[in-house]
C-alpha positions in Angstrom: 25.1 0.3 -12.5 23.4 3.0 -14.5 23.0 6.6 -13.7 19.8 8.7 -14.0 19.4 12.4 -13.5 16.1 13.6 -12.3 15.3 17.3 -12.7 12.5 19.6 -11.5 11.5 17.5 -8.4 8.7 19.3 -6.7 9.5 20.7 -3.3 6.9 18.5 -1.5 8.4 15.3 -3.0 12.0 16.4 -2.1 11.0 17.2 1.5 9.2 13.8 1.8 12.3 12.0 0.3 14.6 13.8 2.7 12.4 13.0 5.7 12.2 9.3 4.7 15.9 9.1 4.1 16.6 10.5 7.5 14.2 8.1 9.2 15.7 5.1 7.5 19.2 6.5 7.9 19.9 6.3 4.1 21.1 8.8 1.6 18.5 10.5 -0.5 19.8 8.5 -3.5 19.4 5.2 -1.6 15.9 6.2 -0.5 15.0 6.9 -4.1 16.3 3.5 -5.2 14.3 1.9 -2.3 11.1 3.8 -3.4 11.6 2.7 -7.0 12.2 -1.0 -6.0 9.0 -0.9 -3.9 7.0 0.6 -6.7 8.3 -1.6 -9.4 8.7 -4.9 -7.7 5.8 -4.9 -5.3 3.7 -8.0 -5.1 0.5 -6.0 -4.7 -0.7 -7.1 -8.1 -0.1 -10.8 -7.2 -2.0 -10.4 -3.9 -4.9 -8.8 -5.7 -5.0 -11.7 -8.1 -5.0 -14.2 -5.3 -7.8 -12.5 -3.5 -9.9 -12.3 -6.7 -9.3 -16.0 -7.4 -10.1 -17.0 -3.8 -13.4 -15.0 -4.0 -14.3 -16.7 -7.2 -13.6 -20.2 -5.7 -15.6 -19.2 -2.5 -18.5 -18.1 -4.6 -18.5 -21.3 -6.7 -18.4 -23.5 -3.6 -21.8 -22.1 -2.7 -21.8 -22.7 1.0 -21.2 -20.6 4.1 -19.5 -21.1 7.3 -20.4 -19.3 10.5 -17.9 -17.6 12.8 -18.7 -20.2 15.4 -18.0 -23.0 13.1 -14.7 -21.4 12.0 -13.7 -20.9 15.6 -14.5 -24.5 16.5 -12.5 -25.8 13.5 -9.5 -23.7 14.6 -9.7 -25.0 18.2 -10.1 -28.6 17.1 -7.1 -28.2 14.8 -4.9 -27.1 17.7 -5.7 -30.2 19.8 
């Protein structure tokens, strides 16, 4: 494991970290690691790419389905 020292943390960030760490019952250090993992390894970018690709495919299909048709398809799939 490596160590990092962070200096000059603004009060509002420190207060937020302290509150989050109390709510999650973690130390502030563990909360910082959790925040970094969430920020660095989030799959948000992947989700955005999937949404964009699905929108492109939907546009290229060039047909629409009504809410009633969608509901009927869901119901018939459950039978």
